[in-house]
N, C-alpha and C positions, 0 to 999 in steps of 0.2 A: 116547300121546305123553308125557303127564304122568308116567306110571309109569317111563318110560325114563330120565328125568333126576331122578327122585325123590330119590335119595341126594345129588345135587349141590345141589339147591335148599335143602337144610338145611346147607350148608357155604359158607364164603366163596369156595370154588373156583368157585362159579357165576359170580361176577363176573369171574374170570380167563377162564373159558370164553366168556362173552359178549364180553369185550374182545378176545380173540384172534380169535373168529369174525368180529366186526364189522371188526376191523383188516384182516384178510386178504381179506375178500370184495370189496375194491376190485380185487384181482388175480384172484380166483377168484369171480366173481359167483354161481356155483352153490352156494356155501356158504349153509346155511340160517340166516343170522344173524337175520333177522326172525322166523323160526319160533322160534328159541331165546329171543329177547327176550320174545316174547309168552308162551311157555311159562313162563319164569321169573316174569313179572308175574302170570300166572294163579295160580301156586303161592303167590306173595306175597299175593294177594288172599284166597286160601283160608286163609292163616295156617298152612298145613301143607305139607310136602313131598309134593306129589301125593297128598294125602288120606291120608297114612300116620299122621297124628296124633302124630308124633314130632319135628316140627320146630318151633322157637320161632316165635311169631307175627311177630317182626320179622326173619325171615330168609326170603327175601332182602328187602331194604329197597327200596321203590319209588324213592326219590330217589337212592339209590346206584346202582341199576340205570340210571336215566336218565343220571346223570353218567358212569358207566362206558361205556355205549354211545355217548354223544355224544363223549367224549374219544377213544375208539378210532376213531370215524368220522373225526374231524378228523385224527388222526395218520395214518390210512390214506390220506386224501386228500393230505396233504402228502408222504407217501412216493411216491405215484404222480406227483404234480406235479413233485417233484424229479427223479425218474427220467426223466420225459419231457423236462424242461427241460435236463437234462445229456446226453440221449441222442445228440445230434449228428445229422449227416446220415443215418446209418443209421436212427435212430428216425424222422426226418422222412419218409424213404421209406416206412417201415412205416405211418405215419399216412396218407400219400398213397394207399396201396393200399386203405384202408378208407373207403368212402363215408360211413359213419356218423361216424367220427372226424373226417374232413375237414369235414363239415357242422357238427358240433358245435364244432369249433375256430373256424370262421368266425363262427358265431352267438355263441359265448361271448366271443370277442375283441371283437366289436362291442358286446355288452351291457356288458362290463366297462369298455370305453373310455367308454361313456356314464355310468358310475357306477352302473349297475343290474345286479345279479347275481342277480335272481330266478330265472333259469334254473338256477343252481347249486342253489338250494333245491328247485325242482321236480324236477330230475333225480335228486335223492337218493332219491326215492320210486320212480323207474322202474327196472325190471330192467336192470342193467348201466349205467344212466344215470350213476351215480356214477363208474364207471370211465371212461366216455367223456368226461365233463366234466373230471375231474381230469387225465387224460392230455392232453386237448385243450388245456387251459389251460397246462400245462407246455410242450407242444410249440410253442404259439404265443408262448412266451417272455413270458407275462404277468408282471407284478410280483407278488411274494408279498403285498404289502399290498392289492392289488386282489382277490386270490382268497381269502385267509385269512378275512376277516370273514364272507364269504358261506358259506364252507365250515363255519365254526363255527355260523352260524345254521341251515344245513341239517342239521348233525349234531344240534343240540339239538331242532329241529322233528321230525326223523325219530325220534329216541329217545323224545321225549315222546309222540308219536303212537302208536308201537308199544307202549310200556309201558302207556299209557293204554288202548289197545284190550284188552290182556290183562287188565288190572285191572278195567275196567268190564265186560268180557264175563264174567269170573268172578263178579263181584258180581251181575250180572243173571241169568245162566243157571247159575251154579255152576261149580266147578272140575272140569268134565267135558270129554269130547271135544266136546260140543256147544258149550259156551262158547268153548273154544279154536278150534273150527272157524269159528264166526261171526266171531271176532276176526281170524282169518287171511283170511277172505273179504273183510273190510273193508280189510285191508292190501293184498291183491291188487287190489282195486278201485281203491284210491288209486294203486297202481303202474301199472295200466292207463291211468288218466286222465293220470298224469304222462308216461307213455311217448307218449301221443298228442300232448301239448303239445310234448315235446322233439323228436319226429320231424316235427312239422308244419313245412313249409318256411317260412323267414323271409319276411316281406313284402318285395317288391322295392322298393328305394328309388326314389322318384319323381324324375324329372329335370326341371328347370325348362324350360319351353317357350322356344324361341328367339324373340326379339323380331323 
């Protein structure tokens, strides 16, 4: 895996590739943006482009990788949010046909109304959770000021976690398939835990007993 992106890790183009991948995986969750971020961070930790020995120690830069991935994450969220918000009745009917989107829309609307958007942050780690939450928030006609701060926090948290996994894994186990594999397993484990939280039914509101 490291060898396949070796030439790019020694070039500023790696940032563009990471940004595009993260931006568009809100619409195509099958894009391996997390894999790419971890791979770039692993190469950065090694100080070489996939162990070729030809890449300067500061390419790619860890902080720039985090900033690039976080910014692309927020921009992708906003694109999906705006698309759903302006989709009109046709998009609303499409949301209604999806049980996952309908449930996420209801839960997210309630969470944002209470001033708590932790669900947005947690969903960022779940497979397709980012798509469900961004589209659900837009379809629910939530205000941008309610959604944007939590989207930014989610993007920074996910980017820092993913880059950190790649960097620490490479420092611990070396810039090899083993180090990258362990980092990816940790990313997938976080995704599985987040998916469980997002899909868990919201607790039913208690109704006051009649006197």
